[in-house]
CHARMM internal coordinates of N, CA and C (Angstrom, degrees):
IC EDIT
DIST 1 N 1 CA 1.4438
DIST 1 CA 1 C 1.5255
ANGL 1 N 1 CA 1 C 108.13
DIST 1 C 2 N 1.2755
ANGL 1 CA 1 C 2 N 116.45
DIHE 1 N 1 CA 1 C 2 N 134.44
DIST 2 N 2 CA 1.4731
ANGL 1 C 2 N 2 CA 118.50
DIHE 1 CA 1 C 2 N 2 CA -172.84
DIST 2 CA 2 C 1.5232
ANGL 2 N 2 CA 2 C 116.02
DIHE 1 C 2 N 2 CA 2 C -67.15
DIST 2 C 3 N 1.3350
ANGL 2 CA 2 C 3 N 118.73
DIHE 2 N 2 CA 2 C 3 N -34.67
DIST 3 N 3 CA 1.4541
ANGL 2 C 3 N 3 CA 119.05
DIHE 2 CA 2 C 3 N 3 CA -173.54
DIST 3 CA 3 C 1.5266
ANGL 3 N 3 CA 3 C 113.99
DIHE 2 C 3 N 3 CA 3 C -102.46
DIST 3 C 4 N 1.3143
ANGL 3 CA 3 C 4 N 118.24
DIHE 3 N 3 CA 3 C 4 N -27.76
DIST 4 N 4 CA 1.4692
ANGL 3 C 4 N 4 CA 122.32
DIHE 3 CA 3 C 4 N 4 CA -179.06
DIST 4 CA 4 C 1.5134
ANGL 4 N 4 CA 4 C 109.64
DIHE 3 C 4 N 4 CA 4 C -137.05
DIST 4 C 5 N 1.3119
ANGL 4 CA 4 C 5 N 115.67
DIHE 4 N 4 CA 4 C 5 N 153.82
DIST 5 N 5 CA 1.4561
ANGL 4 C 5 N 5 CA 118.89
DIHE 4 CA 4 C 5 N 5 CA 171.73
DIST 5 CA 5 C 1.5236
ANGL 5 N 5 CA 5 C 107.73
DIHE 4 C 5 N 5 CA 5 C -83.83
DIST 5 C 6 N 1.3167
ANGL 5 CA 5 C 6 N 117.22
DIHE 5 N 5 CA 5 C 6 N 163.62
DIST 6 N 6 CA 1.4532
ANGL 5 C 6 N 6 CA 120.94
DIHE 5 CA 5 C 6 N 6 CA 176.44
DIST 6 CA 6 C 1.5160
ANGL 6 N 6 CA 6 C 111.45
DIHE 5 C 6 N 6 CA 6 C -60.60
DIST 6 C 7 N 1.3193
ANGL 6 CA 6 C 7 N 117.10
DIHE 6 N 6 CA 6 C 7 N -33.77
DIST 7 N 7 CA 1.4615
ANGL 6 C 7 N 7 CA 121.43
DIHE 6 CA 6 C 7 N 7 CA 179.97
DIST 7 CA 7 C 1.5280
ANGL 7 N 7 CA 7 C 109.76
DIHE 6 C 7 N 7 CA 7 C -69.00
DIST 7 C 8 N 1.3320
ANGL 7 CA 7 C 8 N 117.68
DIHE 7 N 7 CA 7 C 8 N -41.46
DIST 8 N 8 CA 1.4688
ANGL 7 C 8 N 8 CA 120.40
DIHE 7 CA 7 C 8 N 8 CA 176.89
DIST 8 CA 8 C 1.5365
ANGL 8 N 8 CA 8 C 110.21
DIHE 7 C 8 N 8 CA 8 C -63.55
DIST 8 C 9 N 1.3178
ANGL 8 CA 8 C 9 N 116.55
DIHE 8 N 8 CA 8 C 9 N -41.13
DIST 9 N 9 CA 1.4577
ANGL 8 C 9 N 9 CA 120.36
DIHE 8 CA 8 C 9 N 9 CA 178.97
DIST 9 CA 9 C 1.5302
ANGL 9 N 9 CA 9 C 110.50
DIHE 8 C 9 N 9 CA 9 C -65.46
DIST 9 C 10 N 1.3215
ANGL 9 CA 9 C 10 N 117.70
DIHE 9 N 9 CA 9 C 10 N -41.81
DIST 10 N 10 CA 1.4743
ANGL 9 C 10 N 10 CA 121.20
DIHE 9 CA 9 C 10 N 10 CA 177.87
DIST 10 CA 10 C 1.5274
ANGL 10 N 10 CA 10 C 109.98
DIHE 9 C 10 N 10 CA 10 C -59.08
DIST 10 C 11 N 1.3106
ANGL 10 CA 10 C 11 N 117.23
DIHE 10 N 10 CA 10 C 11 N -41.37
DIST 11 N 11 CA 1.4555
ANGL 10 C 11 N 11 CA 121.54
DIHE 10 CA 10 C 11 N 11 CA 179.88
DIST 11 CA 11 C 1.5229
ANGL 11 N 11 CA 11 C 110.80
DIHE 10 C 11 N 11 CA 11 C -64.92
DIST 11 C 12 N 1.3289
ANGL 11 CA 11 C 12 N 117.38
DIHE 11 N 11 CA 11 C 12 N -44.50
DIST 12 N 12 CA 1.4599
ANGL 11 C 12 N 12 CA 120.85
DIHE 11 CA 11 C 12 N 12 CA 179.27
DIST 12 CA 12 C 1.5281
ANGL 12 N 12 CA 12 C 111.24
DIHE 11 C 12 N 12 CA 12 C -63.68
DIST 12 C 13 N 1.3182
ANGL 12 CA 12 C 13 N 116.57
DIHE 12 N 12 CA 12 C 13 N -42.48
DIST 13 N 13 CA 1.4676
ANGL 12 C 13 N 13 CA 120.51
DIHE 12 CA 12 C 13 N 13 CA 179.42
DIST 13 CA 13 C 1.5273
ANGL 13 N 13 CA 13 C 109.36
DIHE 12 C 13 N 13 CA 13 C -64.36
DIST 13 C 14 N 1.3177
ANGL 13 CA 13 C 14 N 116.49
DIHE 13 N 13 CA 13 C 14 N -45.88
DIST 14 N 14 CA 1.4682
ANGL 13 C 14 N 14 CA 120.96
DIHE 13 CA 13 C 14 N 14 CA -178.42
DIST 14 CA 14 C 1.5333
ANGL 14 N 14 CA 14 C 111.74
DIHE 13 C 14 N 14 CA 14 C -60.39
DIST 14 C 15 N 1.3058
ANGL 14 CA 14 C 15 N 117.18
DIHE 14 N 14 CA 14 C 15 N -36.92
DIST 15 N 15 CA 1.4695
ANGL 14 C 15 N 15 CA 121.19
DIHE 14 CA 14 C 15 N 15 CA -178.53
DIST 15 CA 15 C 1.5226
ANGL 15 N 15 CA 15 C 112.64
DIHE 14 C 15 N 15 CA 15 C -76.27
DIST 15 C 16 N 1.3276
ANGL 15 CA 15 C 16 N 117.61
DIHE 15 N 15 CA 15 C 16 N -31.00
DIST 16 N 16 CA 1.4577
ANGL 15 C 16 N 16 CA 119.29
DIHE 15 CA 15 C 16 N 16 CA -172.75
DIST 16 CA 16 C 1.5271
ANGL 16 N 16 CA 16 C 115.07
DIHE 15 C 16 N 16 CA 16 C -106.89
DIST 16 C 17 N 1.3301
ANGL 16 CA 16 C 17 N 117.34
DIHE 16 N 16 CA 16 C 17 N -17.59
DIST 17 N 17 CA 1.4668
ANGL 16 C 17 N 17 CA 120.43
DIHE 16 CA 16 C 17 N 17 CA -176.79
DIST 17 CA 17 C 1.5293
ANGL 17 N 17 CA 17 C 109.51
DIHE 16 C 17 N 17 CA 17 C -135.92
DIST 17 C 18 N 1.3183
ANGL 17 CA 17 C 18 N 116.61
DIHE 17 N 17 CA 17 C 18 N 86.07
DIST 18 N 18 CA 1.4615
ANGL 17 C 18 N 18 CA 119.98
DIHE 17 CA 17 C 18 N 18 CA -173.41
DIST 18 CA 18 C 1.5246
ANGL 18 N 18 CA 18 C 114.15
DIHE 17 C 18 N 18 CA 18 C -70.74
DIST 18 C 19 N 1.3249
ANGL 18 CA 18 C 19 N 118.45
DIHE 18 N 18 CA 18 C 19 N -9.59
DIST 19 N 19 CA 1.4581
ANGL 18 C 19 N 19 CA 120.65
DIHE 18 CA 18 C 19 N 19 CA 179.22
DIST 19 CA 19 C 1.5334
ANGL 19 N 19 CA 19 C 112.66
DIHE 18 C 19 N 19 CA 19 C -96.37
DIST 19 C 20 N 1.3159
ANGL 19 CA 19 C 20 N 117.42
DIHE 19 N 19 CA 19 C 20 N 5.57
DIST 20 N 20 CA 1.4665
ANGL 19 C 20 N 20 CA 122.31
DIHE 19 CA 19 C 20 N 20 CA -179.35
DIST 20 CA 20 C 1.5217
ANGL 20 N 20 CA 20 C 109.98
DIHE 19 C 20 N 20 CA 20 C -103.46
DIST 20 C 21 N 1.3288
ANGL 20 CA 20 C 21 N 116.38
DIHE 20 N 20 CA 20 C 21 N 132.88
DIST 21 N 21 CA 1.4630
ANGL 20 C 21 N 21 CA 121.60
DIHE 20 CA 20 C 21 N 21 CA 175.98
DIST 21 CA 21 C 1.5248
ANGL 21 N 21 CA 21 C 108.41
DIHE 20 C 21 N 21 CA 21 C -99.42
DIST 21 C 22 N 1.3185
ANGL 21 CA 21 C 22 N 116.34
DIHE 21 N 21 CA 21 C 22 N 134.76
DIST 22 N 22 CA 1.4649
ANGL 21 C 22 N 22 CA 121.56
DIHE 21 CA 21 C 22 N 22 CA -175.90
DIST 22 CA 22 C 1.5280
ANGL 22 N 22 CA 22 C 110.23
DIHE 21 C 22 N 22 CA 22 C -113.43
DIST 22 C 23 N 1.3262
ANGL 22 CA 22 C 23 N 115.23
DIHE 22 N 22 CA 22 C 23 N 133.04
DIST 23 N 23 CA 1.4600
ANGL 22 C 23 N 23 CA 123.27
DIHE 22 CA 22 C 23 N 23 CA 170.51
DIST 23 CA 23 C 1.5182
ANGL 23 N 23 CA 23 C 105.78
DIHE 22 C 23 N 23 CA 23 C -117.71
DIST 23 C 24 N 1.3146
ANGL 23 CA 23 C 24 N 117.50
DIHE 23 N 23 CA 23 C 24 N 126.28
DIST 24 N 24 CA 1.4616
ANGL 23 C 24 N 24 CA 121.79
DIHE 23 CA 23 C 24 N 24 CA 179.22
DIST 24 CA 24 C 1.5265
ANGL 24 N 24 CA 24 C 108.78
DIHE 23 C 24 N 24 CA 24 C -94.83
DIST 24 C 25 N 1.3307
ANGL 24 CA 24 C 25 N 115.14
DIHE 24 N 24 CA 24 C 25 N 131.82
DIST 25 N 25 CA 1.4637
ANGL 24 C 25 N 25 CA 122.67
DIHE 24 CA 24 C 25 N 25 CA 175.33
DIST 25 CA 25 C 1.5132
ANGL 25 N 25 CA 25 C 107.80
DIHE 24 C 25 N 25 CA 25 C -112.20
DIST 25 C 26 N 1.3219
ANGL 25 CA 25 C 26 N 117.49
DIHE 25 N 25 CA 25 C 26 N 132.67
DIST 26 N 26 CA 1.4597
ANGL 25 C 26 N 26 CA 120.78
DIHE 25 CA 25 C 26 N 26 CA -179.31
DIST 26 CA 26 C 1.5215
ANGL 26 N 26 CA 26 C 109.92
DIHE 25 C 26 N 26 CA 26 C -151.04
DIST 26 C 27 N 1.3171
ANGL 26 CA 26 C 27 N 115.20
DIHE 26 N 26 CA 26 C 27 N 151.07
DIST 27 N 27 CA 1.4632
ANGL 26 C 27 N 27 CA 119.60
DIHE 26 CA 26 C 27 N 27 CA 174.82
DIST 27 CA 27 C 1.5293
ANGL 27 N 27 CA 27 C 110.26
DIHE 26 C 27 N 27 CA 27 C -80.63
DIST 27 C 28 N 1.3372
ANGL 27 CA 27 C 28 N 117.18
DIHE 27 N 27 CA 27 C 28 N -14.82
DIST 28 N 28 CA 1.4510
ANGL 27 C 28 N 28 CA 122.20
DIHE 27 CA 27 C 28 N 28 CA 178.90
DIST 28 CA 28 C 1.5289
ANGL 28 N 28 CA 28 C 109.77
DIHE 27 C 28 N 28 CA 28 C -100.46
DIST 28 C 29 N 1.3157
ANGL 28 CA 28 C 29 N 116.89
DIHE 28 N 28 CA 28 C 29 N 135.13
DIST 29 N 29 CA 1.4674
ANGL 28 C 29 N 29 CA 119.06
DIHE 28 CA 28 C 29 N 29 CA 177.83
DIST 29 CA 29 C 1.5203
ANGL 29 N 29 CA 29 C 109.40
DIHE 28 C 29 N 29 CA 29 C -132.11
DIST 29 C 30 N 1.2977
ANGL 29 CA 29 C 30 N 115.32
DIHE 29 N 29 CA 29 C 30 N 61.54
DIST 30 N 30 CA 1.4492
ANGL 29 C 30 N 30 CA 120.26
DIHE 29 CA 29 C 30 N 30 CA 172.72
DIST 30 CA 30 C 1.5234
ANGL 30 N 30 CA 30 C 107.66
DIHE 29 C 30 N 30 CA 30 C -89.04
DIST 30 C 31 N 1.3136
ANGL 30 CA 30 C 31 N 116.69
DIHE 30 N 30 CA 30 C 31 N 144.62
DIST 31 N 31 CA 1.4666
ANGL 30 C 31 N 31 CA 120.51
DIHE 30 CA 30 C 31 N 31 CA -175.73
DIST 31 CA 31 C 1.5187
ANGL 31 N 31 CA 31 C 111.98
DIHE 30 C 31 N 31 CA 31 C -53.54
DIST 31 C 32 N 1.3393
ANGL 31 CA 31 C 32 N 117.41
DIHE 31 N 31 CA 31 C 32 N -41.58
DIST 32 N 32 CA 1.4664
ANGL 31 C 32 N 32 CA 119.39
DIHE 31 CA 31 C 32 N 32 CA -178.44
DIST 32 CA 32 C 1.5294
ANGL 32 N 32 CA 32 C 111.91
DIHE 31 C 32 N 32 CA 32 C -65.94
DIST 32 C 33 N 1.3157
ANGL 32 CA 32 C 33 N 118.36
DIHE 32 N 32 CA 32 C 33 N -31.96
DIST 33 N 33 CA 1.4599
ANGL 32 C 33 N 33 CA 121.18
DIHE 32 CA 32 C 33 N 33 CA 178.15
DIST 33 CA 33 C 1.5325
ANGL 33 N 33 CA 33 C 110.32
DIHE 32 C 33 N 33 CA 33 C -70.99
DIST 33 C 34 N 1.3280
ANGL 33 CA 33 C 34 N 116.66
DIHE 33 N 33 CA 33 C 34 N -41.90
DIST 34 N 34 CA 1.4617
ANGL 33 C 34 N 34 CA 120.89
DIHE 33 CA 33 C 34 N 34 CA 177.61
DIST 34 CA 34 C 1.5239
ANGL 34 N 34 CA 34 C 109.67
DIHE 33 C 34 N 34 CA 34 C -61.47
DIST 34 C 35 N 1.3229
ANGL 34 CA 34 C 35 N 117.11
DIHE 34 N 34 CA 34 C 35 N -46.51
DIST 35 N 35 CA 1.4712
ANGL 34 C 35 N 35 CA 120.91
DIHE 34 CA 34 C 35 N 35 CA -179.13
DIST 35 CA 35 C 1.5310
ANGL 35 N 35 CA 35 C 111.19
DIHE 34 C 35 N 35 CA 35 C -65.06
DIST 35 C 36 N 1.3187
ANGL 35 CA 35 C 36 N 116.82
DIHE 35 N 35 CA 35 C 36 N -37.30
DIST 36 N 36 CA 1.4600
ANGL 35 C 36 N 36 CA 120.78
DIHE 35 CA 35 C 36 N 36 CA 178.17
DIST 36 CA 36 C 1.5374
ANGL 36 N 36 CA 36 C 110.15
DIHE 35 C 36 N 36 CA 36 C -64.55
DIST 36 C 37 N 1.3190
ANGL 36 CA 36 C 37 N 117.07
DIHE 36 N 36 CA 36 C 37 N -40.17
DIST 37 N 37 CA 1.4718
ANGL 36 C 37 N 37 CA 121.46
DIHE 36 CA 36 C 37 N 37 CA 177.83
DIST 37 CA 37 C 1.5202
ANGL 37 N 37 CA 37 C 110.86
DIHE 36 C 37 N 37 CA 37 C -63.75
DIST 37 C 38 N 1.3207
ANGL 37 CA 37 C 38 N 117.02
DIHE 37 N 37 CA 37 C 38 N -42.96
DIST 38 N 38 CA 1.4690
ANGL 37 C 38 N 38 CA 121.23
DIHE 37 CA 37 C 38 N 38 CA 179.87
DIST 38 CA 38 C 1.5328
ANGL 38 N 38 CA 38 C 109.89
DIHE 37 C 38 N 38 CA 38 C -65.54
DIST 38 C 39 N 1.3332
ANGL 38 CA 38 C 39 N 116.76
DIHE 38 N 38 CA 38 C 39 N -43.21
DIST 39 N 39 CA 1.4703
ANGL 38 C 39 N 39 CA 120.14
DIHE 38 CA 38 C 39 N 39 CA 177.80
DIST 39 CA 39 C 1.5283
ANGL 39 N 39 CA 39 C 111.28
DIHE 38 C 39 N 39 CA 39 C -62.48
DIST 39 C 40 N 1.3252
ANGL 39 CA 39 C 40 N 117.07
DIHE 39 N 39 CA 39 C 40 N -30.57
DIST 40 N 40 CA 1.4552
ANGL 39 C 40 N 40 CA 121.58
DIHE 39 CA 39 C 40 N 40 CA 179.73
DIST 40 CA 40 C 1.5325
ANGL 40 N 40 CA 40 C 112.26
DIHE 39 C 40 N 40 CA 40 C -76.95
DIST 40 C 41 N 1.3250
ANGL 40 CA 40 C 41 N 115.79
DIHE 40 N 40 CA 40 C 41 N -7.62
DIST 41 N 41 CA 1.4588
ANGL 40 C 41 N 41 CA 118.90
DIHE 40 CA 40 C 41 N 41 CA 176.84
DIST 41 CA 41 C 1.5165
ANGL 41 N 41 CA 41 C 115.29
DIHE 40 C 41 N 41 CA 41 C 112.39
DIST 41 C 42 N 1.3049
ANGL 41 CA 41 C 42 N 117.83
DIHE 41 N 41 CA 41 C 42 N -0.08
DIST 42 N 42 CA 1.4688
ANGL 41 C 42 N 42 CA 119.51
DIHE 41 CA 41 C 42 N 42 CA 177.14
DIST 42 CA 42 C 1.5240
ANGL 42 N 42 CA 42 C 109.11
DIHE 41 C 42 N 42 CA 42 C -67.49
DIST 42 C 43 N 1.3098
ANGL 42 CA 42 C 43 N 116.28
DIHE 42 N 42 CA 42 C 43 N 139.13
DIST 43 N 43 CA 1.4575
ANGL 42 C 43 N 43 CA 120.08
DIHE 42 CA 42 C 43 N 43 CA 178.83
DIST 43 CA 43 C 1.5236
ANGL 43 N 43 CA 43 C 112.11
DIHE 42 C 43 N 43 CA 43 C -90.53
DIST 43 C 44 N 1.3320
ANGL 43 CA 43 C 44 N 115.99
DIHE 43 N 43 CA 43 C 44 N -13.65
DIST 44 N 44 CA 1.4593
ANGL 43 C 44 N 44 CA 119.47
DIHE 43 CA 43 C 44 N 44 CA 175.68
DIST 44 CA 44 C 1.5223
ANGL 44 N 44 CA 44 C 108.80
DIHE 43 C 44 N 44 CA 44 C -158.10
DIST 44 C 45 N 1.3397
ANGL 44 CA 44 C 45 N 115.18
DIHE 44 N 44 CA 44 C 45 N 166.94
DIST 45 N 45 CA 1.4581
ANGL 44 C 45 N 45 CA 122.87
DIHE 44 CA 44 C 45 N 45 CA -178.81
DIST 45 CA 45 C 1.5164
ANGL 45 N 45 CA 45 C 106.55
DIHE 44 C 45 N 45 CA 45 C -138.53
DIST 45 C 46 N 1.3230
ANGL 45 CA 45 C 46 N 116.91
DIHE 45 N 45 CA 45 C 46 N 126.04
DIST 46 N 46 CA 1.4681
ANGL 45 C 46 N 46 CA 120.96
DIHE 45 CA 45 C 46 N 46 CA 178.90
DIST 46 CA 46 C 1.5217
ANGL 46 N 46 CA 46 C 108.04
DIHE 45 C 46 N 46 CA 46 C -124.66
DIST 46 C 47 N 1.3313
ANGL 46 CA 46 C 47 N 114.36
DIHE 46 N 46 CA 46 C 47 N 131.75
DIST 47 N 47 CA 1.4599
ANGL 46 C 47 N 47 CA 119.44
DIHE 46 CA 46 C 47 N 47 CA 179.48
DIST 47 CA 47 C 1.5205
ANGL 47 N 47 CA 47 C 109.69
DIHE 46 C 47 N 47 CA 47 C -83.40
DIST 47 C 48 N 1.3407
ANGL 47 CA 47 C 48 N 115.97
DIHE 47 N 47 CA 47 C 48 N 137.13
DIST 48 N 48 CA 1.4591
ANGL 47 C 48 N 48 CA 121.69
DIHE 47 CA 47 C 48 N 48 CA 174.92
DIST 48 CA 48 C 1.5162
ANGL 48 N 48 CA 48 C 109.19
DIHE 47 C 48 N 48 CA 48 C -75.92
DIST 48 C 49 N 1.3022
ANGL 48 CA 48 C 49 N 120.30
DIHE 48 N 48 CA 48 C 49 N 151.71
DIST 49 N 49 CA 1.4498
ANGL 48 C 49 N 49 CA 126.97
DIHE 48 CA 48 C 49 N 49 CA -3.13
DIST 49 CA 49 C 1.5318
ANGL 49 N 49 CA 49 C 110.55
DIHE 48 C 49 N 49 CA 49 C -70.77
DIST 49 C 50 N 1.3161
ANGL 49 CA 49 C 50 N 114.79
DIHE 49 N 49 CA 49 C 50 N 143.19
DIST 50 N 50 CA 1.4617
ANGL 49 C 50 N 50 CA 121.29
DIHE 49 CA 49 C 50 N 50 CA -175.17
DIST 50 CA 50 C 1.5191
ANGL 50 N 50 CA 50 C 109.47
DIHE 49 C 50 N 50 CA 50 C -85.92
DIST 50 C 51 N 1.3140
ANGL 50 CA 50 C 51 N 114.31
DIHE 50 N 50 CA 50 C 51 N 131.47
DIST 51 N 51 CA 1.4627
ANGL 50 C 51 N 51 CA 120.41
DIHE 50 CA 50 C 51 N 51 CA 174.16
DIST 51 CA 51 C 1.5233
ANGL 51 N 51 CA 51 C 107.80
DIHE 50 C 51 N 51 CA 51 C -98.87
DIST 51 C 52 N 1.3072
ANGL 51 CA 51 C 52 N 116.79
DIHE 51 N 51 CA 51 C 52 N 142.29
DIST 52 N 52 CA 1.4602
ANGL 51 C 52 N 52 CA 121.28
DIHE 51 CA 51 C 52 N 52 CA -178.57
DIST 52 CA 52 C 1.5224
ANGL 52 N 52 CA 52 C 111.54
DIHE 51 C 52 N 52 CA 52 C -53.31
DIST 52 C 53 N 1.3173
ANGL 52 CA 52 C 53 N 116.95
DIHE 52 N 52 CA 52 C 53 N -41.37
DIST 53 N 53 CA 1.4762
ANGL 52 C 53 N 53 CA 121.79
DIHE 52 CA 52 C 53 N 53 CA -179.75
DIST 53 CA 53 C 1.5212
ANGL 53 N 53 CA 53 C 111.13
DIHE 52 C 53 N 53 CA 53 C -58.63
DIST 53 C 54 N 1.3127
ANGL 53 CA 53 C 54 N 117.33
DIHE 53 N 53 CA 53 C 54 N -42.86
DIST 54 N 54 CA 1.4598
ANGL 53 C 54 N 54 CA 121.85
DIHE 53 CA 53 C 54 N 54 CA 179.35
DIST 54 CA 54 C 1.5287
ANGL 54 N 54 CA 54 C 111.39
DIHE 53 C 54 N 54 CA 54 C -61.60
DIST 54 C 55 N 1.3250
ANGL 54 CA 54 C 55 N 115.85
DIHE 54 N 54 CA 54 C 55 N -44.77
DIST 55 N 55 CA 1.4536
ANGL 54 C 55 N 55 CA 120.41
DIHE 54 CA 54 C 55 N 55 CA -178.81
DIST 55 CA 55 C 1.5282
ANGL 55 N 55 CA 55 C 110.84
DIHE 54 C 55 N 55 CA 55 C -65.18
DIST 55 C 56 N 1.3206
ANGL 55 CA 55 C 56 N 117.05
DIHE 55 N 55 CA 55 C 56 N -44.39
DIST 56 N 56 CA 1.4610
ANGL 55 C 56 N 56 CA 120.81
DIHE 55 CA 55 C 56 N 56 CA 179.60
DIST 56 CA 56 C 1.5237
ANGL 56 N 56 CA 56 C 110.23
DIHE 55 C 56 N 56 CA 56 C -62.14
DIST 56 C 57 N 1.3337
ANGL 56 CA 56 C 57 N 117.84
DIHE 56 N 56 CA 56 C 57 N -44.77
DIST 57 N 57 CA 1.4656
ANGL 56 C 57 N 57 CA 121.67
DIHE 56 CA 56 C 57 N 57 CA 179.30
DIST 57 CA 57 C 1.5323
ANGL 57 N 57 CA 57 C 110.89
DIHE 56 C 57 N 57 CA 57 C -61.69
DIST 57 C 58 N 1.3149
ANGL 57 CA 57 C 58 N 117.29
DIHE 57 N 57 CA 57 C 58 N -40.94
DIST 58 N 58 CA 1.4562
ANGL 57 C 58 N 58 CA 121.83
DIHE 57 CA 57 C 58 N 58 CA -179.88
DIST 58 CA 58 C 1.5304
ANGL 58 N 58 CA 58 C 110.26
DIHE 57 C 58 N 58 CA 58 C -64.69
DIST 58 C 59 N 1.3083
ANGL 58 CA 58 C 59 N 117.18
DIHE 58 N 58 CA 58 C 59 N -45.54
DIST 59 N 59 CA 1.4680
ANGL 58 C 59 N 59 CA 120.81
DIHE 58 CA 58 C 59 N 59 CA 179.16
DIST 59 CA 59 C 1.5211
ANGL 59 N 59 CA 59 C 110.69
DIHE 58 C 59 N 59 CA 59 C -64.09
DIST 59 C 60 N 1.3216
ANGL 59 CA 59 C 60 N 116.75
DIHE 59 N 59 CA 59 C 60 N -43.43
DIST 60 N 60 CA 1.4732
ANGL 59 C 60 N 60 CA 120.13
DIHE 59 CA 59 C 60 N 60 CA 178.35
DIST 60 CA 60 C 1.5251
ANGL 60 N 60 CA 60 C 111.52
DIHE 59 C 60 N 60 CA 60 C -60.59
DIST 60 C 61 N 1.3340
ANGL 60 CA 60 C 61 N 116.29
DIHE 60 N 60 CA 60 C 61 N -41.69
DIST 61 N 61 CA 1.4679
ANGL 60 C 61 N 61 CA 121.45
DIHE 60 CA 60 C 61 N 61 CA 179.42
DIST 61 CA 61 C 1.5299
ANGL 61 N 61 CA 61 C 110.57
DIHE 60 C 61 N 61 CA 61 C -61.91
DIST 61 C 62 N 1.3196
ANGL 61 CA 61 C 62 N 116.36
DIHE 61 N 61 CA 61 C 62 N -42.32
DIST 62 N 62 CA 1.4638
ANGL 61 C 62 N 62 CA 120.48
DIHE 61 CA 61 C 62 N 62 CA -179.52
DIST 62 CA 62 C 1.5289
ANGL 62 N 62 CA 62 C 110.23
DIHE 61 C 62 N 62 CA 62 C -68.15
DIST 62 C 63 N 1.3178
ANGL 62 CA 62 C 63 N 117.46
DIHE 62 N 62 CA 62 C 63 N -42.18
DIST 63 N 63 CA 1.4666
ANGL 62 C 63 N 63 CA 120.34
DIHE 62 CA 62 C 63 N 63 CA 178.24
DIST 63 CA 63 C 1.5172
ANGL 63 N 63 CA 63 C 111.17
DIHE 62 C 63 N 63 CA 63 C -60.43
DIST 63 C 64 N 1.3348
ANGL 63 CA 63 C 64 N 117.16
DIHE 63 N 63 CA 63 C 64 N -45.48
DIST 64 N 64 CA 1.4652
ANGL 63 C 64 N 64 CA 120.95
DIHE 63 CA 63 C 64 N 64 CA 178.86
DIST 64 CA 64 C 1.5317
ANGL 64 N 64 CA 64 C 111.38
DIHE 63 C 64 N 64 CA 64 C -61.33
DIST 64 C 65 N 1.3113
ANGL 64 CA 64 C 65 N 116.81
DIHE 64 N 64 CA 64 C 65 N -42.01
DIST 65 N 65 CA 1.4645
ANGL 64 C 65 N 65 CA 120.48
DIHE 64 CA 64 C 65 N 65 CA 179.31
DIST 65 CA 65 C 1.5270
ANGL 65 N 65 CA 65 C 110.72
DIHE 64 C 65 N 65 CA 65 C -65.16
DIST 65 C 66 N 1.3156
ANGL 65 CA 65 C 66 N 117.56
DIHE 65 N 65 CA 65 C 66 N -40.64
DIST 66 N 66 CA 1.4572
ANGL 65 C 66 N 66 CA 121.37
DIHE 65 CA 65 C 66 N 66 CA 179.52
DIST 66 CA 66 C 1.5324
ANGL 66 N 66 CA 66 C 110.49
DIHE 65 C 66 N 66 CA 66 C -66.23
DIST 66 C 67 N 1.3227
ANGL 66 CA 66 C 67 N 116.98
DIHE 66 N 66 CA 66 C 67 N -37.83
DIST 67 N 67 CA 1.4737
ANGL 66 C 67 N 67 CA 120.81
DIHE 66 CA 66 C 67 N 67 CA 179.29
DIST 67 CA 67 C 1.5330
ANGL 67 N 67 CA 67 C 110.44
DIHE 66 C 67 N 67 CA 67 C -65.03
DIST 67 C 68 N 1.3100
ANGL 67 CA 67 C 68 N 117.19
DIHE 67 N 67 CA 67 C 68 N -36.15
DIST 68 N 68 CA 1.4771
ANGL 67 C 68 N 68 CA 120.79
DIHE 67 CA 67 C 68 N 68 CA 178.29
DIST 68 CA 68 C 1.5237
ANGL 68 N 68 CA 68 C 111.94
DIHE 67 C 68 N 68 CA 68 C -66.90
DIST 68 C 69 N 1.3446
ANGL 68 CA 68 C 69 N 115.49
DIHE 68 N 68 CA 68 C 69 N -28.99
DIST 69 N 69 CA 1.4679
ANGL 68 C 69 N 69 CA 120.22
DIHE 68 CA 68 C 69 N 69 CA -179.67
DIST 69 CA 69 C 1.5318
ANGL 69 N 69 CA 69 C 111.77
DIHE 68 C 69 N 69 CA 69 C -73.21
DIST 69 C 70 N 1.3295
ANGL 69 CA 69 C 70 N 116.93
DIHE 69 N 69 CA 69 C 70 N -20.34
DIST 70 N 70 CA 1.4812
ANGL 69 C 70 N 70 CA 119.73
DIHE 69 CA 69 C 70 N 70 CA -176.86
DIST 70 CA 70 C 1.4714
ANGL 70 N 70 CA 70 C 112.36
DIHE 69 C 70 N 70 CA 70 C -100.52
END
COOR INIT
IC SEED 1 N 1 CA 1 C
IC BUILD
């Protein structure tokens, strides 16, 4: 993204929209980047190229976690 990184966007979304779940997608999967995304409020991190199975599993995991919170 030209103006913000995905991690910066995740942080902004997390601070302003508490009902939105964020999944960060990146071509880089260094441990520090994953941890930075999680600290910014991302609920999951998927490395590109994204496979449909990965995305479905991530969404299902987030839905299950949200259901446990209620």
